[in-house]
C-alpha positions, 0 to 999 in steps of 0.5 A, spaced: 739 213 940 736 221 942 735 224 936 732 232 935 729 234 928 728 241 927 722 243 922 718 237 924 711 240 922 711 239 914 715 236 909 722 233 909 722 234 917 715 231 918 717 224 914 724 224 918 720 224 925 716 219 922 721 214 920 725 215 925 720 213 930 718 207 927 725 204 931 723 203 938 730 204 940 730 211 938 727 217 942 726 223 937 724 230 939 720 234 934 721 241 933 716 247 930 713 253 931 706 249 929 704 246 936 698 243 932 701 240 927 706 237 932 701 233 936 698 231 929 705 228 927 705 225 934 699 221 933 701 219 926 707 216 929 704 212 935 698 210 929 705 207 926 708 204 932 704 204 938 711 204 942 714 211 938 717 215 943 716 222 940 716 228 944 714 235 941 717 242 943 714 248 940 719 254 938 720 259 933 727 259 931 727 266 929 727 268 936 733 268 941 729 268 947 725 262 944 731 258 942 734 259 950 728 256 952 728 251 947 735 248 949 732 248 957 726 244 955 731 239 951 735 238 957 729 236 961 728 230 957 735 228 954 742 227 958 745 226 951 744 227 944 746 222 939 743 226 933 741 233 931 738 234 924 738 242 923 732 241 918 728 247 919 728 253 914 725 258 910 725 262 904 724 269 901 722 269 893 724 276 891 727 280 886 734 282 889 732 290 889 726 288 893 729 284 899 727 288 905 732 288 911 726 284 915 726 279 909 734 278 910 734 278 918 728 273 918 731 268 912 738 268 916 735 268 923 732 261 921 737 258 916 744 260 919 743 264 926 738 259 929 743 253 927 749 257 930 745 258 937 742 251 938 748 247 937 752 252 942 746 251 947 747 243 946 754 242 945 754 241 952 750 234 952 752 232 945 754 225 946 762 224 946 762 217 949 761 214 943 760 219 937 755 224 936 752 226 929 750 234 927 747 234 920 745 241 917 740 241 911 742 245 906 740 247 899 744 245 892 742 253 891 748 254 896 753 249 893 759 253 890 758 252 882 751 250 882 746 253 878 743 259 881 736 262 880 732 269 880 729 271 887 733 266 891 739 270 893 737 271 900 735 263 901 741 261 897 746 265 900 744 263 907 744 256 905 752 257 903 753 260 909 750 254 913 755 250 908 761 254 910 759 253 918 759 246 917 766 245 915 768 250 920 765 246 926 767 240 923 775 242 924 774 245 931 771 239 933 774 234 930 778 231 936 771 231 941 768 226 938 762 230 934 761 229 927 758 235 922 756 234 915 751 238 911 747 235 905 745 240 900 738 238 898 736 239 891 728 239 889 724 235 893 716 235 893 715 240 899 711 246 900 718 250 900 719 248 893 713 250 891 714 257 894 721 258 890 718 254 884 710 254 883 707 248 879 714 245 879 714 237 879 720 235 883 723 228 882 724 226 889 718 226 894 719 229 902 718 221 904 723 219 899 728 224 901 727 223 908 729 216 907 736 218 905 737 223 910 735 218 916 740 213 914 745 218 913 744 221 920 744 215 923 751 212 920 755 217 916 759 220 921 762 213 922 765 215 915 766 222 914 766 229 917 766 236 915 763 234 908 758 238 904 754 233 900 750 235 894 744 231 894 740 232 887 737 229 881 735 235 877 736 243 877 732 246 880 
């Protein structure tokens, strides 16, 4: 399979690329703005599997011009895409009255607008001969009716927007052999979690969550479409 993972330099994205590249039948494009960490990731993958096929592309997803270049670069390597995992995300942890326009724009650019644009750019090469799967990585904080937390209004509302976008696209493309699902993740031990809840010990490691997401991305589109699924052992 041809697979794309954004936000690949750390946390869940990093672990996802390592897991997916173990299977020599997969070619994985790993995307992050941190090129040094991407190269380190590629070395880790090759060390685990000498036949690993990992392509690293540096891109700042908060910038529209870089997303355009990204899509062009992806098309140099892939004629079709089987799985796209929109994992990249960012967070602002501030009281509501202190959140600036720049804070809000940055969070939405990465968490929502970049996903919108990447999907638009890659639609022409999504695999519609069999069936392709676009998995958006959301948050239980953006899941309707879930517990909410102070300081995370920008982050949680952006993830709620991502969940709704997933449902809309699933409906719009349901006859075109492209499935869209959103995983609303709960607490996982990552750098981002530490930014939101300093000192909190999550019940799941990044590797454990990545195992679930990997299996879901590879198989769930055969059974579901347009679903927003909370994946959480605890609150936060």
